[in-house]
Every structure is written in structure tokens, then in C-alpha cells.
N, C-alpha and C positions, 0 to 999 in steps of 0.2 A: 680403627673398625674394619672388621673382616669383611671382605667383598665376596659375594656369592657368585658362583657360575649362573650366567643368565639363562632363563628357560627358553628364550627364543634362539639361543646358540646351540642347543641340543640338535645333534644330527640323526634324524631316523626317530624310531620309537613312535610312530604317530598314534598308535592305538593307546599306548600309555599317556601321552599328553592329552588326547581327547578325554579319556576317562577321567584324568585330573582336572581338566577344565571344567567338565559337565558337574562334577562334583562341587567345584568351586562356585557353580551357578547354583546348584541346588544340592545342598548338603542331605537333603532327605534321602537321596538316592542310597546312602549308606556305606560310603568309603569305597576304597579301592584296595584290592589285593594284587601285588606285583610279584609274579613268580618269574626266576630267571636265575642263568648259571651266573657264576662269579664274574666280575669285570665287565658288566654290561651296562654301568652307569645308572643302575636303578636309584640308589641314594641321591645321587647328583640330581637326577630330574626331580624327586620328591622335594628335596630341599630349595630347589629353585623356585617351587611353586608359592612360597609364602610371600615373595616380594611382589606378586601380582594381585594380591588379595587387597580389595579396599581398605583403607584405614577404618578403624573401628572407634566409635565414641563411647566413652566409659565415664562412670561416676567416679570422680577424684578419691582416692584412697581407697576404694572397694577392692578388695583382694580377689573377687569373683567376676570382675569384670562387666559389672551391670551396665545395661543400656540406660542412660538418663532419660530416654524417651519413654521407656517402658521397663522399669526396674523390677527384679525379681522380687515379689512379695515375701517369699521366703529366705531371701537372702540372709546367711549368718551374719553379715555385716551391716544389714538394714534395721529397721525399714528406712529406705531413702525417700527424702522429701521430693515433690514434684517441682518441675521447673529447675532442676539443677543445671549448672553450666556443663556443657559437655566437654571432655579432655580427649581430643582425638590421639590415638596411637597406632602404629602399624601392627597388623595382625601377627600373632605370634605363631612360630613352629615349635612345638614342644616334644623332644625326642624321649621316649620311654625306654631306658635300657632293660635289657633281658633278665637281669638279676634283681629288679625292683620288686620289693614287698607290697601286698596289698595295701599296706597304710601308706606307703609312698605314692601309690596309683591314687586311692580314693580319698586320702587324708585321714587324720585321726584326731582324737582328743589328746591335749597334753596332760596326761594322767599325772605327771608330777606335780604341776601346778594345782590341778583339781584337787589332789589329796592333802599337799602341803600348804597350799594357799587357799583353798576353798572356792577357786574360781573355775569356770568351765571355759576352758580356751580351747579353740579348735584351730588344728593346724592343716591348712588346704594341702591338697595333693596335687598330682599331675593332671587330674580331670579338671580341676578348677583353673588352673594355669592355662590350660588349652582352650577353655571356653571361648566361642567366636573366633577360633584359630584353627590350626592344623596340628592334629596329634600323630605323630610318626613313631612307628615301631620296627625298627629294623630287625631282622630275623624272627618275625612274629612266629614262626612254627617251633621256635625254642622257648617261647613263652610258655609259663605254666598255664594250663588249661582253664583254672579257676579265674586268672587274671584276664585271658582273652575273653571269657564270658563276661566278666566284669566290664570291660572296654566296649564289647558289642552292645550290651544291654544299656549301657549309658549313651552310646551313640544312637541306638534305637529309639530311646524314650527321651533324650536330651535332658535328663536329670541323673543326678548321683546322689546316693543314699550311704550315709555312715551310721552304724548302730555301735555304741560302745557303752557298756554297763547302764543301761536303761536311758541314754541320752541319745536322741535322733536328731541328726543334721541332714538337711536336703539343700541343694543348691543346683542351679542350672549347670548343664555340661553339654552344650551344643557345639560340636567341632567335626571337621572333615578328618575323618580317621583313614590313615593309609600305613599297609603293612606291606614289607617287602620280605622275600625269603628266597633261599637257594634249595629248590626239591631235593638236591642231592643230600641235604642235612636233615631230611625228613619231611612229611607231609602233615599239613593240618587234617584233623578229623573232618569227614564230610559234613558233621553237623556244624562246625565252626566256619568251613568253607562257605557254606549257604549263608552264613550270617554277613558278609561282606557283599556289598551292593554289586560292585563290578570286580572282574578279574582279568588280568592281563598277563599274557606270555611274553617274556622279553627275551630275544636272542641278538646276539652280535652278528652285525651284516656279514655276509660273505662276499659282498661287492668291494674289491680292492680299493676302488676310487673313495667309495663313502668311508672305508675304514682308514684312507689316508687323510681324509677331512676331518674325522673325528679326532685323529692324532694331531694335525695341525693346529685346529682351534684349542685343544687341551693344552699344547705347548705354549701358544700364544697367551692363554689365561695365566699360566704359572709364570711366565715371563713378566707378565705387566697385569695383574688382576684388574687395577682400576681402569687403565686404558682399555682393556677388553670389554669390561662392562659399558664404558662410554660407547663404544661402536655399536652396542646392541641396546642402548638406552630407548631408541625410538622404537623398536619392535617391541620391547618390555612395557613401554607407556601405552601402545596402541592394544596389547592384549589386556592390560590392566582396566583401560576404558571399556572394552568389549564385554569383559566380565561383569563390570558394574551395569552397563547397559542391558545384558542378558538378564541379571537379576531383577532389574526393574520391569522387564517385559513378562517374566516369568508368572507373576500372580493372574495377568489377563489372559493367559493361554488356556484353553480348554482340550481335553482329549475327545476327540469326536467317536460316536459309536463304531463306526468303520475301522478305525485305528484300533480301537479296544478289542474289537473281534478278532482281528489280525494277532493282536499280541497274545490273547488267550488261545488262539488256534496255534500259534507256533509253540508256545510252552506245552500243549497238549500233544503236538506232534514229537516234541523231543522228550516227553515222558517224564518231565521234572516233577518232583514231588512237593507238595504243599502249595501254596498262594504267594510265597515270597517272590517268586521269580517274575509272576505277572505285574505285581506291584512295582518292583524295581524297573522292569521293562516299562512300564507305564511312565514313570517319574523320569526315566532316563530320555525317553522319546519326546517327553515335552520339553526338558531341558535342552535337548539338541535343537528343537524347533526354536527355542529362545536363543540359543547361542548363534544359530545361522540367520536369526533376523527375520524368522518367519511368524506367520499369525496362526499357522495350523500345523498339526503333525501328518507327515507324507509317510507313505510306503518306505521310503528310504531311511527315515528316522527309526522305524519299528526294525528294518532290517539291521541297522547299525546297533541299535539298543539289543537286540538277540546276540550279535557277535560279542559284545562287552559283558551281557548279564547272565548267558546261559552255560558257557564252556564248563565252569566249575561246579555245575549243580546236577551233572549227569553222571556222577559217580555211583556205582551200585556194590562195589567191592572194596575192602581195604586194599587191595593189590590193583585195582585199576588205575591207570593214569588218569587224574582228574580232568586232565585236558584232551584226553583220547576219546573219541566218539566211536563206540563200537561199529556204526554204519558209514563212518568217515574214511575215505582213503587218503586224506590229507597229510596223515603222519601226525596228527595232533596240531596243526597249525591252526586249527579253527574249526567252526560249525561246518557240516556238509551242506555246501551252497544249494545243491540240487535240492535236497530235502527242505531246506529253508524256503526256497522258491516255491516248492510244491505247496508248503504249508500256507504261504500268501495266497497263492491261487486259489486253494481251497477255499480260505476265508472269503476271498471276493465272490465266489460262486455259491456260498450257502447263505440264503437269506437270513436276515434277523428276525427270529420268531416272536421277539417280544415276550412280554411277561406271560401271556396266555397261552403262548405256542409251547412253552416249555422248552428246556435245553435240547441241544441236538444229541448225538450219540456218544458225545465224549471226545470227539477230535475229527480231524479232516478225513474223509473218505478214501484219499488215495495216497500215493508216496509211501512212506515208511511208517505212517503214524499208528498202524495198529501193531508193528513189530515190538518185541519186548528184547531189551538188552540182554545178552547171554551174561551168565553169572558163573564164576569159577571156572574160567575157560583158560587154558594153558597150553601153548604149542606143542610141549612135550608130553602132555597126558600123564602127570603126576597123579596119584591117588587122591580122590577127593578129600579136602581137609576137614577135620573134625575137631570137637572142643577136647583140649588135653587137661590132665592132670595138672596142678600147680607144681611146678619146679622152681624152688626158691633157696637161697641161703638161710641157714638156721639163726645165726646170730644177728642181732639188730645192727644196723648201719649208724652212721653219724651224721644225719643232714645231707645225705646226696641228693642228686636230682629227683624232683618229683615223680612218681610213678605209682604202679599199682602191684609190684611183686615183694620186695623186700621190706622188712620193717626198718623204720628209723626213727631216731629222736632229732627233733628239730622244731620248726615254727609251724608246723601244719600237722593235722590229725587230732586225735582225742587227747585229753589232758590226763597225764598219768602222774603228775607230781608237780613240785614248784621248785624255784631256784632263786637265788639272788642275782639280779642283772649285772651282766659284767660291763655295761656300757648304758646307753640310752634305753629306758624302760619301753617295751614293745608291746607286750600283752600282759596286762595286770591280772594277778591272781588274787583276787579281793579277799577271799577266805584265808589264804595264807599270809597276806598282808596283815590282816587283822589280828590273825593268830601270833604272828611275829611282835606285833606292837602291844598286845595285851598284858604281857608281864611286866612293862615298864611303865603302865599308865599311872600307879600310886606315886612313884618316885618322880615322874615328870610333872604331875599335877603339883606338888609340893615345891618343885625348883622353880615353877613360874607363880608360886605364891597364890595358888588358888586350889580349890577343890578339884579333885581328878573326875568331874562328871562329863567333860567333854573329852573325845578321843584325840589325843596328840600323836601325830605321826611325823616320823623323820626319815630321811632318805634310807637309811640301813633298815627300815622295815619294809620297804617295798620288795615284793615277790612277783616274778613272772612265771607264767604258766610253761610247763616242760611237757611237751606234746609228742606222742607216738604216731607215725603215720606210715605211708608206703612210699618206697622209692623205687626208680627204675635202676636196673642193673645192666651191665654188659653181657650179654648172652652170646658165647662164642661157640658156634657150631663146628665140630670136627668130624668130617663125614668121609666115609670110605667109599671111594668111587672106582674101586679096583674090579677086575674081571671077575672075582669069586662073588661079588654082589650081583652083577648083571647075569652071570651065568645060571642063577638060579631064579631068575625073574623076579628078584626081590627090589630091584632098584625103584620100581614103580611105587610099591608100598612104603619103600623108605623115603621117596620123595615127597609122598602124601603125608609121611609123619614129619617131616623137616617143615613141610609148608604148612603144617597144623601148629608146629612150634613157632614158626615167624608169625603166623596169626595172632597167636597168644602173646608173643612179643610186641606186636603192633598194639593191641588193645592194653598192654600193661605199660606202654611207653618205654621200652627198652632200647637200647642201643645193640645192634647185632652185629657179628661178624661171621664170615665163612671160611674155613680151612678145609682144603679137600685133598686127599692123598691117593695116588694111583701110579702105577709104572714104578720108576725109581725115586720118587721125589714127592714132596708135598708143597702145595702152593695157597696163597692167600687169594682165594676166589673172590671175596669181598673184604676190603679193609672195614675195621668197625665203624659203623654209620647209623643214624636214626632212621635212614630211609630203608625200611624193610620191603618195600616194593622192588627196590633195586635188588635185594637180596633175593627174592622170590624170582626175578628175572635171572640172575645168574644160575640159580638152582635149576630152573626149566633148561637151560641150555647146558648144563652139566655134563661134560663127556665122562665116560666110563670105559673100563678095560685095563688090562695090564696086571702087574703083581701088585701085592699088598704092602706098602711100607709103613705099617701102622706106627712104628716109633718115630718115623720122619714126620708124621701128622701130628704127634704129640709135642715133639720138640718145636715144631713151627707155632703150635698153638701157646707154647710157652714164651717164645719170643714176642708173639702179638700181645699177649697179657702183659708181659714187662713193659713193653712200650706204652700200652694203654694206661698202666699204673703211673707211670711218668706224667703222662698228659692231663689225667683225670684221677687223681688218688681216692676221692670221695666215691667214686662210683665202682661198686663191688662187682667182681666178676662171677659169672655162672657158666661152667664148661659143660657143653652137652656132647658127648662122644658117640656117635652112631656107627657101629662096626657090627660084623659078622663073626667076630672072634677069631679070625685068620690073620696071620702076618708071615709074609712069604718073601720078603726082601727087608734088609737093614738090621740093626741092633735090637735087642730085647725090649720089647715094648713096655713090660713090667718095670724095668729099670727107668725107661723114660717117664713113666707114669709117677714114679716116686719124686721126680723133680717138681712135680705139679702138685704134691700134697700140701694141703692147706686151703687150695683153691675150691670153693664149692662145686661139685661134680656129679653129673649124672651120666651114667653109661647105659645107652639103648642098646640091647642085645638083639641083633637081628639073625644070630645063629638059627640055622633051619636043617632038619634031617635026623634020622634016628640015633647018629653019632655026634655028641657034642663035646667039644674041647673044654668049655668052660672057661675061655679066656676073658670073657667079658667080666665075669665075677672077679678074678684076679686083678683086672685092671681097676675095677670100682675099688676093691681093697686097698690097692696102692695108692690110688687117688684120695681115699679116705672118703669116698663118695658112696652113691647108691647105684646099683644096677636094676634095671627093669627090662622085661620082655618088650619086644616092639608092640604086641597086642595088649599089653598092660598099659600103654601111653595114654589111651583114650580114658577121658574123666568118666564116660559111662560105664566102662569096664571096671574101673575102680570102684565106682558106686555099687555095682553088681557084686565084687568081692566083699565088700563091707556088708552088704544086705546078706550073703550067705553065711558069713562069720556069725552075725547076729542071731541068724536063724537057727544055726547049730547050737550056740550058747544058750 
């Protein structure tokens, strides 16, 4: 039996441990999102939580973990009789892999048995396995968006639905949802961030003594896992009892009006959108009071709830750090404490007007409550971003990562045909299956010694849908940062254009990289990553000046694309070269461009002035790509050109 690392042995990470424990007390809080750099024990802490959860009593043989005291009336394995003997078992921790399909997550009908045997057999998914336990998603930021939506909907409603070929299955799915992520690998969209109840930023300690203790305990655990676990068994037992006691205390705790007024005042002061933050803060404050053994919610509970529930709900722009408060000088370490205290003070000073007095003026009167978060601000003042025309490879891919740029044939998107399955049947194409079986019905009926009035299906008749959707690509920017660009005051416009393309890449779920060239060499300013906010930061700090080694930039881009092709061969590259058409250092750039022929390419021509050399067009021809003027990059400009052409026609 595998021995897990004890929860009580974890050093530091107090906010993370508290957020997990509060969700264990009250799963209605909505789960925990854990953001942190690699190597900070995020997964270790999450996995150790399951051992603390109280054992659950289930109906024997029920695949959906029904509670014998209150069985789910819609359980697919039911109905269950009343008064069944409970079968206690430990709470489960179910891990959802990043590459899981929707059928694996939600469950699916066994279509082969349904068609060949005439039975409706349902195969439960991970949501059913996690019911009344913990569902853990490592690298949740890399999970397909539709799967994240599915998880969060089930976590919010406590119910999972499966719809297949006119058959509907519903089952209970109440679990503690925990997701971990490294922000360097890409952020979650703000809409998905908001769906997690609490969020915690995890960083490695900078205290040498604490770091030494972490290493000491980890080495002791690896040397003797069982002995190490026994040393912390007392602490684990105490935590488990405390969780159970807090759960029992929770239903009797009420949220007083003054605490509710403080919660709503804080949410208004920090300008969060919607009402989910208010609800999550209320549930968290009540759970915290239960955890601490109190009978009422205090201002300290509200303060702690705000610290856990609000940091990830203040993002206004895709390139904002979701944990960075525009009014906060703490460097993203948390909420602005002064602003929080002011909101709590204002709530104490504002009388409750009651239902006849009407609402107040929308927020606290002092502090920073009336300020608005700045939008699209950057320290180097690039041009304002705008909506760009779609830049995408022409040919369809073969099932690359899900996104919104390139066409792909795979398991998602619209149905464009059917094929014989090469393994387990995933998505039945009923019409194609019937068409494949129809020519054989007369012969099969006689083979069975009866008239062919009933449909006879065989394994070779089954067809699955062939779908075409959209996939994300690797968009590699190769940007001229030489003095010729800066001398013409073009860099501000160029930065605005690249920032606009980065925003487009973010919206289309692309991986992005940034190569720049200036002086005598080219450099990889940002290795390919899914974190386009990192790319925007590097762009804002981009240094300019010097000569123009255009060929060096193209050759460096070639090496980056070759390495990425080995790492992820299904992700198609899109090269975007931003240049003013000059080259004053190094070999012939046209010859270098020919080495990249075959890669989908776009050359953004920034050449300016009455005399134009036309190098951008020759580069595009050598690349086999397209050249567009900088001012033609905006989608609005493209639409205006189309309207003019139609008007002339």
C-alpha cells in the first residue's frame, strides 16, 4: 500500500492549507485554485488532504457512491431500497489527466452494447468516481476549456448530465474540486478563474531555515514513508476530527447582517464583477467560524475570506496579472490591506437602511472604492491594442491542441464525415452506421433463419463521426528591434501591433514565442509558452537600437521552430515577421527565408517613407507566405477594404 505524505507535515503554505480545509468543511465554497511556480509542493499538499476527510457510507454495489441514508432517486444504479446497511469506505481522491476526453470525465453510454445487444449500458466517468470525495486536476490551465466548464458546472450544481443519442442520464456529483497550475504555462481565462471559489498563490519560502526543514522532512519521508507517517499520525487524527466537528457545527451557524454588510462592502470596494464573490465570501466566512469552533462570524473571518476569495476576481484585461491589484503595492502578494480595512470600517459606519430605506450609493464612501482599475496600461507605452485580421495556416491539421485559429480534424467540432473506428467506439454516427448495415440485412436475415424485418448490426457496421474544429497553433513572432525601427518612431506602432497579435493569440488559445534581432545578433526574448502575458511583459521591456541582422533573426526562428516540432509535432507553427524591410548586418535574408519555406508565414511590412526597398515582399515570396502593410493588420481596415471593393464592383 502506498503511503502518502502527511498533511500535517507540510511546512508553510498556510493559506493553501486553510483554503483546502475550509472546502473540506464546506464543499459549497466551490473548490480551490492553486497557482504557483514549479517545485512548490502544490500536488503534495492537495493529495495529502484526502486522508483527512471523514469516511463515507455508501450503498453496496452502487457505482455512484449513493448515501444509504439519502440515496439519489435518479441514480442510474437505483432505485435503492430504504434502510440499506451502510458500507463505509475512505473518501476518494480522483485525479483527472489533462488529456482526458469528455466521455472519460462525464461518462458515456456503451454504444457497442446498446447497438449489438440491445441494452442501455452506462459507463460512469470521473465525476461519478469523485462523488463525495476530491477531484484533483493538475495543470488545470492546460485542460480544454469545455472540460473546465463541465467540471465547474458539476461542482456548482452537484449534478452531472450525460446525453447520448436521445438517452439522458443524471447522477449526483458533489466533490471538492482542486486545480493546480503553473502560471508560466498559461493562465486560465478570467471567466473560468471566477468559477473557482478560492484561489491561493504559492511561492517557495525564501527563509533558509524553513527551506532546510522542508528538505529534511522530505528526505525522512523518502527514507521511511511508513515511519514518517506514524510520526505525524496524531496530528492527522486531530485534523480529521476537527473537520468532522466543523461539518457538524456548520448547519447551525448563521450569517449575521453586519457580517453580510461587510462582505458586500468589501466586494463593492474591490470592484469585483457579478455576485459570485459575495456568495463565496459568505460561505467561506461561515466555514471559517465553524472551523475555529465559534458560534458567529467575526470581522476577522470576513477579512480572511476576502484574502482567499477576491485576488483572482479583479482581473480586467487578459494581460493583467490576475493576482496583481492595480491599487496594491504588495507586488501581487495579496489584497491591499489598507484598502480592505477601509472597506470594513466604512461598512461599520454605514447604517443598515433596511428594505424601505433602499440601497446605499453602491459602495463605501472613502478609501479607494470609487476608483476604477486602469485598463491596457503598459510601462513602455506601446500603441493601444486593436482587433486584428485572422492570421492562420491554410491547410487543416490533424487533431492538435484545441483552440480557435487553425482548422483540424479530430474529436471536436462540426461533423464532416464518418469513419470506421480504429479502437473503442467514441462518438457514434448513427446515420452512417445504418447506411453501412443496410446492404447486408437481407443476407443476415436468412443466415439467422428468419425474415429480415429487424435490423441486424455487427461490429464492422459501426461508424464514428469525423469532426472538423479549430486548433491552437504556435505563433512565433520575429520582431525587428534595430535602430532603423526606433529612429523613425515606428516602434510604438510596432509594439501596439505585436501586442494586438498577442491579444489575438490569447483569445485563440495559442502558444506564443518571441524572437528579436538587433545589433549583431538575434535572441529568443521568450521561449514558446502558453503564457501570453509573459510575452507582453517582454515586449514592453524590449530594448531597441543598433544594426539590423534580419537574416540572424530568421535563422534563430528556424531553430526555435525545429525544436518545438520535436517537442510537439501536432502543433502547427505560424511565423509572423515584423520588419521595416532593412538589413544592415549579416548574410542575405532572402536566402535565410528560403530555409523556412513551407512554414505558414506572414510578413508585417513596417517600411516607411517615399523610397521603399520592397524587401518585405521578397521575404514573403521566399517564405511562401503573405505580406501585409502594418496599417492593414487591423480587422477594421480589412473590412473597409472589402466594402470598397464591393462598392466598385
